[in-house]
VMD Tcl script that draws the C-alpha trace (Angstrom):
set ca {
  {-15.41 14.86 28.01}
  {-13.52 14.74 24.77}
  {-13.16 11.88 22.77}
  {-10.58 11.38 19.98}
  {-10.68 8.09 17.85}
  {-7.87 5.97 17.12}
  {-6.59 3.28 14.89}
  {-4.87 0.84 16.27}
  {-2.60 -1.05 13.87}
  {-0.22 -4.02 15.32}
  {2.23 -5.56 13.23}
  {3.11 -8.38 14.87}
  {6.26 -10.26 14.16}
  {7.69 -13.36 15.39}
  {10.92 -13.15 17.24}
  {13.14 -16.26 18.74}
  {13.21 -14.28 21.71}
  {9.52 -14.62 22.34}
  {8.28 -16.60 25.06}
  {6.67 -19.98 23.63}
  {3.02 -19.05 23.25}
  {0.75 -20.05 20.52}
  {0.75 -17.69 18.19}
  {-2.81 -15.88 17.33}
  {-4.61 -12.73 16.13}
  {-8.57 -13.24 16.28}
  {-11.27 -11.20 17.28}
  {-12.72 -11.62 20.55}
  {-16.39 -11.23 21.39}
  {-18.18 -11.17 24.42}
  {-21.13 -9.37 25.93}
  {-20.66 -5.56 25.85}
  {-16.85 -6.05 24.69}
  {-15.54 -4.94 21.88}
  {-11.52 -5.87 21.59}
  {-9.18 -7.22 19.58}
  {-6.30 -10.11 20.38}
  {-2.65 -8.95 19.14}
  {0.33 -11.72 19.56}
  {3.88 -10.78 19.74}
  {4.42 -13.88 18.04}
  {1.91 -13.34 15.09}
  {3.14 -11.70 11.31}
  {-0.45 -10.65 11.30}
  {-1.79 -7.05 10.59}
  {-4.85 -5.67 12.86}
  {-6.85 -2.70 13.42}
  {-9.74 -1.33 15.77}
  {-11.00 1.45 16.97}
  {-10.24 2.73 20.66}
  {-11.88 5.39 22.69}
  {-9.81 6.69 25.32}
  {-10.48 9.46 27.88}
  {-9.29 12.56 26.88}
  {-5.53 11.30 25.39}
  {-4.45 10.59 22.27}
  {-4.63 6.78 21.52}
  {-3.00 3.60 21.77}
  {0.01 3.88 19.13}
  {0.20 1.01 16.37}
  {3.76 0.46 16.62}
  {5.11 -2.66 16.74}
  {9.04 -3.64 16.18}
  {10.03 -5.62 13.63}
  {12.80 -8.05 13.12}
  {14.25 -11.49 14.33}
  {16.46 -11.53 17.08}
  {18.27 -14.75 18.36}
  {20.30 -15.73 21.63}
  {23.77 -13.87 21.80}
  {24.40 -11.42 24.37}
  {24.70 -11.49 27.90}
  {23.55 -9.25 30.74}
  {25.90 -6.67 31.88}
  {28.18 -7.65 34.79}
  {27.95 -4.27 36.07}
  {24.83 -3.96 36.51}
  {22.71 -4.10 39.87}
  {20.06 -6.51 39.91}
  {16.67 -5.53 41.44}
  {14.36 -8.82 42.13}
  {11.27 -7.94 40.94}
  {8.51 -7.28 43.69}
  {5.07 -8.95 43.72}
  {1.87 -8.77 45.67}
  {3.01 -10.71 48.90}
  {5.80 -8.52 49.27}
  {6.39 -5.35 51.27}
  {4.73 -2.46 49.14}
  {7.04 -0.19 47.50}
  {7.49 3.43 48.59}
  {6.08 5.95 46.25}
  {8.81 7.03 43.42}
  {10.60 9.81 43.75}
  {13.15 11.87 41.17}
  {15.83 8.51 41.65}
  {17.11 6.00 39.13}
  {14.74 4.04 37.02}
  {16.14 1.20 39.33}
  {14.01 2.41 42.22}
  {10.81 2.34 40.41}
  {8.32 -0.17 41.30}
  {4.51 -1.28 41.97}
  {2.33 -0.03 45.28}
  {1.29 -3.18 46.16}
  {-1.10 -1.71 48.54}
  {-4.74 -2.96 47.12}
  {-6.80 0.19 45.64}
  {-10.58 0.72 45.15}
  {-11.89 -1.35 42.81}
  {-14.03 0.33 40.01}
  {-17.65 0.15 39.36}
  {-17.12 -2.26 36.85}
  {-16.58 -5.95 37.76}
  {-13.62 -7.50 36.03}
  {-13.77 -10.83 36.40}
  {-10.84 -12.90 38.25}
  {-9.13 -14.69 35.41}
  {-6.01 -17.20 35.12}
  {-3.09 -15.42 34.40}
  {-4.12 -12.10 32.91}
  {-2.90 -8.54 33.82}
  {-5.20 -5.88 32.79}
  {-3.89 -2.11 32.50}
  {-6.23 0.92 32.59}
  {-5.93 3.29 29.59}
  {-5.09 6.85 31.41}
  {-4.32 5.03 34.82}
  {-2.33 3.85 37.06}
  {-4.43 0.73 38.00}
  {-3.24 -2.51 37.07}
  {-5.60 -6.02 37.68}
  {-3.50 -9.22 37.86}
  {-5.60 -12.25 38.23}
  {-8.29 -10.14 39.15}
  {-6.18 -8.69 42.15}
  {-5.44 -4.77 41.67}
  {-2.16 -2.84 42.26}
  {-1.36 0.47 41.63}
  {1.73 1.22 38.85}
  {3.91 3.98 39.81}
  {3.33 5.71 36.84}
  {-0.12 5.91 34.97}
  {-0.06 4.52 31.24}
  {0.78 8.08 29.47}
  {0.90 9.51 25.86}
  {3.94 11.20 24.48}
  {5.00 11.69 20.74}
  {1.56 9.90 19.81}
  {2.87 6.36 21.19}
  {1.52 5.25 25.10}
  {4.06 4.77 27.32}
  {4.06 2.23 30.67}
  {6.50 1.88 33.09}
  {9.01 -0.76 32.56}
  {9.38 -1.92 35.91}
  {5.58 -2.16 36.25}
  {5.50 -4.63 33.57}
  {8.30 -6.65 34.35}
  {7.45 -6.99 38.32}
  {3.91 -7.70 36.89}
  {5.17 -10.35 34.44}
  {7.74 -12.05 36.97}
  {11.11 -11.30 34.68}
  {14.45 -10.49 36.13}
  {15.32 -6.53 35.63}
  {18.52 -4.50 36.41}
  {19.93 -0.77 35.68}
  {22.80 0.40 34.15}
  {23.60 3.92 35.77}
  {26.67 3.77 33.73}
  {24.77 3.18 30.72}
  {21.75 4.59 31.49}
  {20.12 0.75 30.35}
  {17.54 -0.91 31.05}
  {18.04 -4.80 31.22}
  {15.38 -7.47 31.13}
  {15.81 -10.74 31.54}
  {13.72 -14.05 30.41}
  {15.18 -16.54 30.01}
  {17.82 -17.17 27.66}
  {16.97 -13.75 26.10}
  {18.56 -10.20 27.35}
  {16.50 -7.27 26.39}
  {18.36 -3.76 26.82}
  {16.31 0.13 26.56}
  {18.47 3.17 26.68}
  {17.09 6.17 27.79}
  {16.27 8.86 25.06}
  {16.87 6.07 22.30}
  {14.48 4.35 19.87}
  {16.61 1.17 19.85}
  {16.35 -1.17 22.16}
  {19.00 -5.29 21.31}
  {17.71 -8.42 22.02}
  {20.46 -10.44 22.36}
  {22.76 -8.31 20.29}
  {19.80 -7.70 17.97}
  {18.89 -4.58 17.25}
  {14.85 -3.88 17.11}
  {13.45 0.16 16.35}
  {10.18 1.20 18.70}
  {7.95 4.13 17.61}
  {9.34 6.26 20.01}
  {12.40 6.50 22.59}
  {12.41 5.33 26.15}
  {12.46 8.12 28.66}
  {12.81 8.49 32.20}
  {10.10 10.82 34.06}
  {10.33 11.05 38.12}
  {12.27 8.66 38.09}
  {10.26 5.97 36.56}
  {11.82 4.49 33.12}
  {8.80 4.84 30.04}
  {8.95 2.47 26.83}
  {6.12 1.87 24.35}
  {3.55 -0.51 25.16}
  {3.29 -2.60 22.39}
  {7.48 -2.70 22.60}
  {7.94 -4.60 25.66}
  {5.04 -6.57 25.21}
  {6.64 -7.78 21.73}
  {9.76 -7.67 23.69}
  {8.37 -9.97 26.53}
  {6.29 -12.07 24.03}
  {3.37 -11.16 25.72}
  {0.04 -11.52 23.68}
  {-2.96 -8.25 24.51}
  {-6.16 -7.49 23.94}
  {-7.32 -3.77 23.34}
  {-11.03 -3.67 25.17}
  {-12.13 -0.46 23.48}
  {-15.61 0.15 26.11}
  {-13.98 -1.27 29.43}
  {-11.00 1.21 28.46}
  {-8.10 -1.49 29.05}
  {-5.46 -3.71 27.50}
  {-5.74 -7.06 28.76}
  {-2.46 -9.34 28.89}
  {-2.32 -13.03 28.94}
  {0.60 -14.13 31.19}
  {1.61 -17.63 30.02}
  {3.83 -18.57 33.33}
  {3.34 -22.69 31.93}
  {6.77 -24.04 30.89}
  {7.00 -26.03 27.61}
  {8.78 -29.47 26.72}
  {8.79 -31.54 23.55}
  {11.18 -34.26 22.51}
  {12.89 -35.65 19.03}
  {13.55 -39.06 18.62}
  {16.82 -39.90 16.84}
  {16.94 -41.85 14.25}
  {14.06 -41.30 12.09}
  {13.93 -45.12 10.60}
  {13.98 -47.40 13.44}
  {14.12 -51.36 13.09}
  {12.77 -53.72 15.90}
  {15.36 -55.49 17.91}
  {18.43 -53.54 15.62}
  {18.00 -49.78 16.63}
  {18.98 -48.05 19.76}
  {16.78 -44.89 20.18}
  {17.96 -41.08 21.91}
  {15.37 -38.78 22.81}
  {16.55 -35.28 22.67}
  {14.19 -32.85 25.22}
  {13.88 -29.32 25.21}
  {12.22 -27.46 27.41}
  {11.51 -23.77 29.41}
  {9.86 -21.17 30.94}
  {8.56 -18.15 29.89}
  {9.96 -16.62 32.96}
  {13.36 -18.31 33.35}
  {12.58 -20.49 36.32}
  {14.02 -23.56 36.92}
  {13.39 -26.79 35.43}
  {12.90 -29.27 37.90}
  {11.21 -32.61 36.58}
  {10.90 -34.71 34.23}
  {8.05 -36.81 33.35}
  {7.32 -39.26 30.82}
  {4.41 -41.64 30.37}
  {3.55 -43.90 27.68}
  {5.72 -46.67 26.11}
  {9.04 -45.27 26.47}
  {11.58 -47.94 25.76}
  {15.46 -47.53 24.19}
  {15.17 -50.16 21.68}
  {11.52 -51.49 20.70}
  {11.73 -55.42 20.48}
  {8.32 -55.42 18.26}
  {7.02 -53.76 15.14}
  {4.87 -51.26 15.86}
  {3.31 -47.57 16.67}
  {4.31 -46.67 20.08}
  {3.46 -43.37 21.78}
  {5.69 -41.65 24.15}
  {4.60 -38.72 26.38}
  {6.99 -36.07 28.07}
  {6.31 -32.73 30.49}
  {8.09 -31.08 32.62}
  {7.42 -29.14 36.14}
  {9.11 -26.00 36.69}
  {10.51 -24.70 40.72}
  {7.07 -22.71 40.85}
  {5.15 -26.36 40.47}
  {3.75 -25.37 36.97}
  {3.62 -28.08 34.83}
  {3.74 -28.41 30.76}
  {1.43 -29.24 28.89}
  {1.88 -32.99 27.69}
  {4.12 -33.03 24.01}
  {3.39 -36.91 22.15}
  {5.19 -38.73 19.68}
  {4.12 -41.82 18.02}
  {6.77 -43.75 17.16}
  {6.72 -45.96 13.92}
  {8.73 -48.88 14.71}
  {9.80 -51.00 11.55}
  {10.37 -54.62 10.65}
  {13.88 -55.78 11.22}
  {15.89 -54.60 8.11}
  {16.19 -57.64 6.12}
  {19.50 -58.52 3.79}
  {19.38 -57.54 0.52}
  {19.13 -60.31 -2.40}
  {21.22 -60.33 -5.24}
  {20.71 -61.96 -8.89}
  {21.72 -61.25 -12.39}
  {21.04 -63.76 -15.68}
  {23.10 -63.88 -18.84}
  {21.53 -63.79 -22.17}
  {23.37 -67.22 -22.86}
  {25.45 -69.70 -21.12}
  {28.05 -70.21 -23.49}
  {29.85 -67.44 -25.84}
  {32.36 -67.24 -28.34}
  {35.69 -65.50 -27.56}
  {35.01 -61.48 -27.72}
  {30.81 -62.23 -28.00}
  {29.28 -59.37 -25.80}
  {28.17 -60.89 -22.70}
  {24.85 -58.97 -21.28}
  {23.88 -59.30 -18.27}
  {20.92 -58.47 -16.56}
  {20.63 -57.16 -12.82}
  {17.50 -58.75 -11.05}
  {19.24 -58.08 -7.45}
  {16.34 -56.39 -5.05}
  {16.52 -55.05 -1.55}
  {12.69 -56.19 0.54}
  {12.32 -52.79 1.87}
  {12.84 -51.66 -1.61}
  {15.83 -49.38 -1.03}
  {18.48 -48.11 -3.23}
  {21.40 -50.43 -3.41}
  {24.93 -50.18 -4.29}
  {26.53 -52.86 -6.81}
  {29.87 -54.26 -6.84}
  {30.81 -56.32 -9.76}
  {34.01 -58.91 -10.17}
  {35.27 -60.36 -13.07}
  {32.58 -58.16 -15.17}
  {33.46 -57.61 -18.95}
  {32.00 -56.69 -22.12}
  {33.62 -59.85 -23.71}
  {36.04 -62.43 -22.77}
  {38.96 -63.72 -24.65}
  {40.59 -66.97 -23.07}
  {38.19 -70.11 -23.85}
  {37.18 -72.15 -20.88}
  {34.76 -71.12 -17.89}
  {34.09 -68.01 -15.96}
  {32.71 -66.96 -13.14}
  {30.97 -63.67 -12.73}
  {30.10 -62.07 -9.02}
  {27.87 -59.62 -8.04}
  {27.51 -58.23 -4.69}
  {24.63 -55.96 -3.52}
  {24.88 -53.73 -0.19}
  {21.71 -52.13 1.38}
  {22.32 -48.68 3.22}
  {22.63 -50.28 6.64}
  {25.42 -52.35 5.23}
  {23.12 -55.43 4.34}
  {24.84 -57.25 1.90}
  {24.50 -60.13 -0.49}
  {26.87 -61.77 -3.39}
  {25.39 -63.93 -6.62}
  {27.89 -65.69 -8.73}
  {27.30 -67.61 -12.12}
  {29.86 -69.21 -14.53}
  {29.38 -69.28 -18.35}
  {31.46 -70.47 -20.86}
  {33.88 -69.48 -23.28}
  {34.17 -71.31 -26.25}
  {37.38 -71.33 -28.73}
  {35.80 -69.80 -31.42}
  {36.31 -66.11 -31.76}
  {33.97 -63.44 -33.13}
  {35.38 -60.09 -32.15}
  {38.87 -58.85 -31.32}
  {39.33 -56.55 -28.44}
  {39.53 -53.23 -29.97}
  {36.20 -54.10 -32.06}
  {34.42 -54.67 -28.59}
  {35.62 -51.74 -27.03}
  {34.55 -49.44 -30.00}
  {31.15 -51.60 -30.86}
  {30.08 -52.01 -27.20}
  {31.16 -49.51 -24.89}
  {29.16 -47.54 -23.28}
  {28.85 -44.08 -23.55}
  {31.24 -42.42 -20.97}
  {33.21 -44.85 -20.67}
  {36.53 -44.77 -21.73}
  {38.45 -46.76 -24.98}
  {42.02 -46.46 -25.64}
  {43.14 -45.51 -28.81}
  {47.13 -44.74 -29.67}
  {47.20 -40.57 -29.04}
  {50.15 -40.16 -30.72}
  {48.39 -40.95 -34.61}
  {45.52 -38.93 -33.46}
  {47.36 -35.02 -34.63}
  {47.75 -36.57 -37.63}
  {44.28 -36.98 -38.17}
  {42.69 -34.65 -41.04}
  {40.71 -31.52 -39.52}
  {36.68 -31.44 -40.25}
  {36.11 -28.40 -42.13}
  {33.60 -26.32 -40.37}
  {32.21 -22.91 -40.28}
  {32.20 -20.54 -37.36}
  {29.74 -18.06 -36.01}
  {29.25 -16.72 -32.90}
  {26.42 -15.43 -30.40}
  {26.46 -11.87 -28.22}
  {26.86 -13.25 -25.40}
  {29.42 -11.25 -22.63}
  {31.24 -13.85 -20.67}
  {32.59 -12.55 -17.46}
  {35.77 -15.20 -16.30}
  {37.03 -14.67 -13.03}
  {39.58 -16.86 -12.02}
  {42.52 -14.53 -11.06}
  {43.67 -15.14 -8.26}
  {42.38 -18.25 -8.78}
  {43.86 -18.79 -5.37}
  {42.52 -15.85 -2.97}
  {44.84 -14.70 0.08}
  {42.50 -11.79 1.13}
  {39.43 -10.16 1.39}
  {38.01 -7.78 -1.45}
  {36.74 -7.65 -4.90}
  {37.81 -10.28 -7.36}
  {36.01 -9.45 -10.46}
  {34.20 -5.72 -11.63}
  {32.41 -5.48 -14.76}
  {29.35 -3.59 -15.82}
  {27.12 -5.70 -18.68}
  {23.86 -5.31 -20.17}
  {21.50 -8.25 -21.63}
  {22.76 -11.66 -21.76}
  {25.93 -12.09 -19.32}
  {27.79 -15.68 -18.96}
  {29.68 -15.72 -15.63}
  {32.44 -18.10 -15.24}
  {33.72 -18.26 -11.88}
  {36.14 -20.33 -10.20}
  {38.08 -19.43 -6.76}
  {39.85 -21.20 -3.82}
  {39.97 -19.85 -0.33}
  {43.29 -19.97 0.94}
  {42.44 -17.52 3.99}
  {42.87 -18.92 7.22}
  {38.86 -18.01 7.74}
  {36.20 -19.29 6.35}
  {34.77 -16.99 3.66}
  {32.01 -16.91 1.26}
  {31.97 -16.29 -2.38}
  {29.37 -13.70 -3.68}
  {28.01 -12.09 -7.27}
  {26.76 -8.87 -6.29}
  {24.42 -6.73 -8.63}
  {24.16 -3.09 -8.47}
  {22.14 -0.97 -10.41}
  {23.05 2.40 -11.17}
  {20.21 3.56 -13.30}
  {17.57 6.26 -12.71}
  {15.19 2.97 -13.29}
  {14.23 -0.35 -11.79}
  {16.06 -3.22 -13.63}
  {15.48 -6.78 -14.11}
  {18.01 -9.63 -13.99}
  {16.95 -13.25 -14.99}
  {18.96 -15.95 -14.55}
  {18.64 -18.23 -17.40}
  {20.64 -21.37 -17.02}
  {23.14 -21.78 -13.58}
  {25.54 -25.05 -12.20}
  {27.15 -24.39 -8.72}
  {29.47 -27.02 -7.44}
  {31.53 -27.28 -4.08}
  {32.73 -25.93 -1.88}
  {35.81 -29.03 -1.59}
  {39.25 -29.11 -2.53}
  {39.69 -30.48 -5.83}
  {38.85 -27.95 -8.39}
  {38.30 -30.79 -10.95}
  {36.03 -31.91 -9.05}
  {33.71 -28.53 -8.79}
  {34.59 -27.59 -12.47}
  {32.65 -31.46 -13.30}
  {30.06 -30.64 -11.63}
  {29.20 -27.16 -12.44}
  {28.87 -27.47 -16.03}
  {26.88 -31.23 -14.86}
  {24.30 -28.66 -13.11}
  {24.52 -26.03 -15.58}
  {23.53 -28.58 -18.71}
  {20.83 -29.89 -16.44}
  {19.80 -26.31 -15.98}
  {18.98 -26.31 -19.91}
  {17.23 -29.29 -20.04}
  {14.98 -28.88 -16.91}
  {14.69 -24.87 -16.78}
  {14.59 -25.11 -12.76}
  {16.80 -22.13 -12.29}
  {14.98 -19.76 -14.26}
  {13.99 -16.78 -11.98}
  {14.00 -12.98 -11.97}
  {14.59 -10.28 -10.05}
  {14.48 -6.80 -10.01}
  {16.63 -3.95 -8.36}
  {15.37 -0.44 -7.51}
  {17.68 1.99 -8.63}
  {20.83 2.39 -6.24}
  {20.36 -1.11 -5.07}
  {22.85 -3.79 -4.42}
  {22.06 -6.97 -3.94}
  {23.49 -10.88 -4.31}
  {22.24 -12.93 -7.15}
  {23.14 -16.65 -8.28}
  {22.87 -17.19 -4.18}
  {23.65 -20.72 -4.54}
  {27.50 -19.80 -4.62}
  {27.20 -18.34 -0.97}
  {25.00 -20.99 0.93}
  {28.03 -22.56 2.12}
  {30.91 -20.95 3.16}
  {34.30 -22.21 1.87}
  {36.62 -24.06 4.45}
  {40.16 -23.37 4.03}
  {41.56 -24.75 0.87}
  {38.23 -25.10 -0.63}
  {37.31 -23.98 -4.25}
  {34.01 -23.18 -5.71}
  {32.71 -22.96 -9.38}
  {30.00 -21.14 -11.07}
  {28.57 -21.47 -14.58}
  {25.64 -19.32 -15.75}
  {23.69 -16.95 -18.28}
  {21.65 -14.00 -17.45}
  {19.67 -11.32 -18.85}
  {19.46 -7.80 -17.76}
  {17.28 -5.45 -19.31}
  {19.40 -2.40 -18.08}
  {22.85 -2.05 -17.25}
  {24.28 -3.50 -13.90}
  {27.38 -3.35 -12.65}
  {28.59 -6.50 -11.01}
  {30.91 -8.07 -8.44}
  {32.92 -10.87 -7.38}
  {33.68 -10.56 -3.97}
  {35.04 -12.68 -1.26}
  {35.04 -12.21 2.67}
  {34.70 -13.52 5.87}
  {31.44 -15.92 6.27}
  {29.90 -13.57 9.25}
  {30.55 -9.90 7.16}
  {27.72 -8.53 4.64}
  {29.22 -7.88 1.20}
  {26.77 -5.25 0.79}
  {27.90 -3.35 3.50}
  {31.74 -3.80 2.79}
  {31.59 -3.60 -0.71}
  {32.52 0.30 -0.65}
  {35.42 -0.41 0.81}
  {37.28 -3.26 -0.54}
  {39.89 -3.40 -2.50}
  {39.90 -4.77 -6.06}
  {42.69 -7.71 -5.54}
  {45.26 -7.66 -8.41}
  {45.54 -10.84 -10.60}
  {47.56 -14.16 -9.78}
  {50.01 -13.61 -13.58}
  {49.05 -17.25 -13.90}
  {45.13 -17.64 -14.54}
  {43.20 -15.87 -16.71}
  {40.34 -13.00 -15.95}
  {39.19 -10.62 -18.44}
  {35.25 -9.57 -20.03}
  {34.85 -11.33 -23.47}
  {32.30 -10.79 -26.36}
  {30.44 -13.25 -28.30}
  {31.35 -16.13 -26.13}
  {28.61 -18.74 -27.47}
  {30.42 -20.45 -30.60}
  {28.81 -22.30 -33.05}
  {30.81 -24.49 -34.95}
  {28.60 -26.08 -38.23}
  {29.96 -29.33 -40.13}
  {28.31 -29.60 -43.53}
  {30.62 -32.54 -45.36}
  {30.29 -36.19 -44.27}
  {31.76 -37.61 -41.24}
  {32.67 -40.99 -40.34}
  {33.43 -42.37 -43.53}
  {37.15 -42.14 -42.86}
  {38.90 -41.07 -39.04}
  {39.10 -37.47 -39.02}
  {39.05 -35.24 -35.50}
  {37.82 -31.42 -34.82}
  {40.15 -29.24 -32.53}
  {38.89 -26.75 -29.70}
  {40.94 -24.51 -27.63}
  {44.00 -24.62 -29.52}
  {44.45 -20.89 -30.20}
  {44.89 -22.22 -33.98}
  {41.99 -24.20 -35.20}
  {40.05 -22.98 -32.23}
  {41.28 -19.27 -31.61}
  {41.30 -18.07 -28.08}
  {38.36 -15.07 -27.50}
  {40.53 -12.06 -27.15}
  {38.68 -9.29 -24.37}
  {39.41 -6.84 -21.92}
  {40.16 -6.98 -18.68}
  {38.38 -4.06 -17.13}
  {40.25 -3.74 -13.48}
  {43.30 -2.86 -15.15}
  {41.99 -1.87 -18.82}
  {44.44 -4.26 -20.65}
  {43.80 -6.63 -23.22}
  {42.88 -10.51 -22.37}
  {43.22 -13.61 -24.44}
  {41.01 -16.10 -23.03}
  {43.50 -19.08 -23.21}
  {41.56 -22.35 -23.38}
  {38.32 -20.68 -24.04}
  {37.35 -21.43 -20.62}
  {33.85 -20.29 -20.52}
  {32.80 -20.27 -24.15}
  {29.60 -22.07 -24.51}
  {30.62 -24.46 -28.25}
  {27.02 -25.51 -29.74}
  {28.38 -28.03 -32.52}
  {26.26 -28.92 -35.51}
  {27.25 -32.06 -37.40}
  {25.12 -31.96 -40.57}
  {26.18 -35.43 -41.63}
  {26.97 -38.28 -39.47}
  {27.76 -41.23 -41.39}
  {26.15 -44.21 -40.40}
  {27.67 -46.66 -37.60}
  {30.35 -43.93 -36.60}
  {31.96 -43.50 -33.20}
  {32.01 -39.84 -31.49}
  {34.75 -39.59 -28.86}
  {36.10 -37.01 -26.25}
  {40.33 -37.25 -26.09}
  {42.36 -34.50 -24.21}
  {45.50 -33.31 -25.44}
  {46.58 -30.90 -22.77}
  {46.79 -32.93 -20.22}
  {44.36 -34.35 -17.48}
  {40.36 -33.89 -18.24}
  {37.65 -33.99 -16.05}
  {34.05 -32.79 -17.09}
  {30.69 -33.25 -19.55}
  {28.88 -32.60 -22.59}
  {25.38 -32.75 -24.02}
  {24.65 -34.63 -27.07}
  {21.10 -34.19 -28.55}
  {19.94 -33.20 -25.38}
  {21.44 -36.04 -23.59}
  {24.20 -35.72 -20.99}
  {27.57 -37.28 -20.91}
  {30.06 -38.18 -18.51}
  {33.81 -37.31 -19.73}
  {34.20 -40.05 -18.04}
  {31.70 -41.72 -16.02}
  {34.66 -43.15 -13.26}
  {38.00 -41.83 -13.02}
  {39.43 -39.29 -15.16}
  {40.76 -38.75 -18.64}
  {44.82 -38.30 -18.33}
  {46.22 -39.42 -21.10}
  {46.54 -38.47 -24.63}
  {45.42 -42.60 -25.15}
  {42.48 -42.47 -23.34}
  {38.93 -41.49 -25.21}
  {35.70 -41.42 -23.64}
  {32.70 -42.54 -25.96}
  {30.53 -39.59 -26.69}
  {28.06 -40.87 -29.65}
  {27.82 -44.17 -32.25}
  {25.23 -43.37 -34.80}
  {22.86 -46.33 -36.42}
  {22.35 -47.59 -39.99}
  {21.62 -44.19 -41.54}
  {23.39 -41.20 -41.71}
  {21.75 -37.97 -40.06}
  {22.54 -35.25 -37.81}
  {24.40 -34.50 -34.65}
  {24.17 -31.80 -32.05}
  {27.31 -31.57 -29.11}
  {26.79 -28.62 -26.90}
  {30.11 -28.44 -24.62}
  {32.16 -25.89 -22.48}
  {35.46 -26.47 -21.04}
  {35.54 -27.60 -17.45}
  {37.22 -25.65 -14.44}
  {40.04 -27.24 -13.26}
  {40.29 -29.52 -16.29}
  {43.33 -28.66 -19.74}
  {42.71 -28.06 -23.29}
  {43.37 -28.63 -25.96}
  {40.70 -31.54 -27.06}
  {39.51 -33.29 -30.06}
  {36.55 -34.87 -30.81}
  {37.51 -38.38 -32.80}
  {35.37 -39.58 -35.41}
  {36.22 -43.08 -36.21}
  {34.21 -45.82 -38.45}
  {32.80 -48.79 -36.90}
  {34.03 -52.14 -37.64}
  {31.12 -54.38 -39.22}
  {28.84 -56.32 -36.92}
  {28.90 -60.18 -36.97}
  {26.07 -62.49 -36.11}
}
mol new
graphics top color blue
foreach p $ca { graphics top sphere $p radius 0.5 }
foreach p [lrange $ca 0 end-1] q [lrange $ca 1 end] { graphics top cylinder $p $q radius 0.2 }
display resetview
């Protein structure tokens, strides 16, 4: 007898359509048997050498891919119940459609070898139609066969032994197997089968032989989620049939307090063969509310219509002490103050469970300017809504220390707002400065800002240092996703390195997305948390900066992105918006390039890092530094690559300003003053992020956000600034001498 040697490689992939069988792939060693376990749910590769009788070896194909329940059986198909050993034997097969095939349930002569009867086990004999289910022998209507180098079995013989639903669609020539919520379709002469509509590729096509529908063994075991072993010596394939239902449950909410929290038990149960669940069984200390703190174990199991009982599933519930209200408390550094004297408050509030608290002050101020008693109140609230209030009264004398203007300039926190006469600021002297640039190429995608149809919002080719400013609103009736897609059109692989990135939205406020995206952009500079690299092969396209497409944009919502990249070779970049369920890479060749809206800006601009150096002393007298006015600070000039026209970057959105103040005078106040309208953003000063402003927005030219206050000595100050999308230009940095400190 000629023997051929086989190396079987089973690449096993987890499938949601598979039955709930524990994943495993471990060698099995018994006396006289050499075998390897293959699990349809284990993402591993195993090898085994077989010695079949005068046939090609068992193939190594296992389909790949993850599937999810979406499809339903074809309503035109005819359901043919699976037979069992207790049913009248199915006649031998003839050349008729596969729906008539089945298993000969008459017992067959046993072979010399003794096969131990094992519960929930199906044995297929190689090169034979002999099958053993739980030790009882049967004959399949066709033996295991090798074709195209792949081992095939009768699909109906398999599903009847497993006990799942089976239909044949005469019109489409498809076998339809239903297992629980999973619907599998196998088509004659096709290598593709589907599970709930998702395609899976087999190593060999399904075919019909003498009215029997044959499929690759490893494909049907994968589809049904059946682990198996291969016995080299006994020349058999041993399938483990899991018929036991499964049951799990979860408890909500995650934090449970004695005497306060009502509990919801969310159960999940299923049968691997779709058998109805007829009974739920709870044990342990299951309660809707626990009166006392402690640990309580609850166990859940189910029984199906066949009487099979699931393994028990237990959860231990940690019931916490009842939530206690927080304690509000604060102190003042004095009991009595002059008018205009700063009042220092120290918050001493705490929560018994050490939870974060929300503080709400009443009548809190930097200083008070009317004599008499003043009551200050603090209310703190925990996350459960329990609160506490503390109040203290201080006395204000008739003696004055500072004026209100002096207090504001001397003691307002960075990011808070002070008032300054906006009408006089344009007349202030401009500080002398020198300007240079770094060669970051800016891609500004902001037109059309309001997107009315799917398409390409921007297309540009760049190499090296590239900066993105993307800001768009979904004005369609469906949810959309925004993508930045990179394409490598080179003959060699190219690597794209993300250096810094900030993404905000989707929300309905353009100003908010602009502020938060810039804030995150600065944060990534300080932490390097967004630093990453991806390599594109020649001809490959893929989304990059993928945080921007993690969440779909509802109608009316806005997304903003600020990012710096580097590529070692030329890359084509496309900014696209498509409906949330669509594949942007697949659609890219057919998407239209959208027209600009005529109001907002788009363009590619070189030298988008602007370095401003001020070497003179600033702060000795009041002066200003103007940005974004296209006079003192000229717009970047570039090109709209989609139209081939010149573009001017109005407001210099996307430009990263690096401002170096070499000599800031002692006791100098630096503030940020909007001149073009509403502003909401942030900046970095000496590597510290400052909001512009902390609360609300800068809505008038009289409003100034405090940026920095110098100390008693002259020294340098470094400011990093980029205009936030949705805000207005120009803006001023104002340098003001501080009033002297008093005792």
